[in-house]
N, C-alpha and C positions, 0 to 999 in steps of 0.2 A: 452513418453515420460515423464516422472514427472519430476520436479524442483526443484529448491532448494535457495526460496530469503534469499537474502546477507545483509543483511545492513548494510550500513553501517556508521562508526559514527554519520555525521553531521545528517545523515538521521531520524534512529534511536533515537536521543539526540531535531531534530526537531518537529519528529511525537509525542515524551512526552507529553516534552512543550508546545504542543496545544494542547495536551486531558485534560491535564488539567488548560491548564486554560478555553476551555470550560468553562470544570467544578463546576471550580468555581460558576460560572453564572448560569448552566444547565446542572447537570449531565443526564441529561433521553439524551439529543443531545452527548455528553463526547461518548455516551456509540450506539449510532449508529452509529459515524464515526465510533468506533472503529468496528461494526461489517463491515461493507460497506467497511472499510481502508481492512478486513481477509477477507469477501468476496470475494475482488476484486483479492485480494492476491492469493489466492486459484485460483483461474482460471486463470491464471498466467500462476498458476505451475502446475496446469495439461492439460492445450487446450497454452503452448508457442503460440502457432501460430500464437494462437487472441490476442499474444501484438505488440506490431513495434517493431522490429532490433534495437538496441542499436546502436551507436557509437563504442562501447568497444563490443569485441568479444563476443558473448554467452553468450547476455543478453537485454533481451527487456522488453515489459514499454508499463505501458496500458494508453493511452491516458487520461487528463480528461474528456476528454465527455461523457467518458464510465458509463453507467449507469453501 
């Protein structure tokens, strides 16, 4: 089963703002953050069982401690 990530408006705005803030000081780190988030999202979408079920039905998330 493959899932699709649906960002809330607030989550997407905060993610973009965080990357923008980081990029002002260190563009390379901002790119690494983007790649790590993208990798985590792809993992969660392709293998939802690796995620933790969220209180919302049919939703999963990756804990902050995931590599």
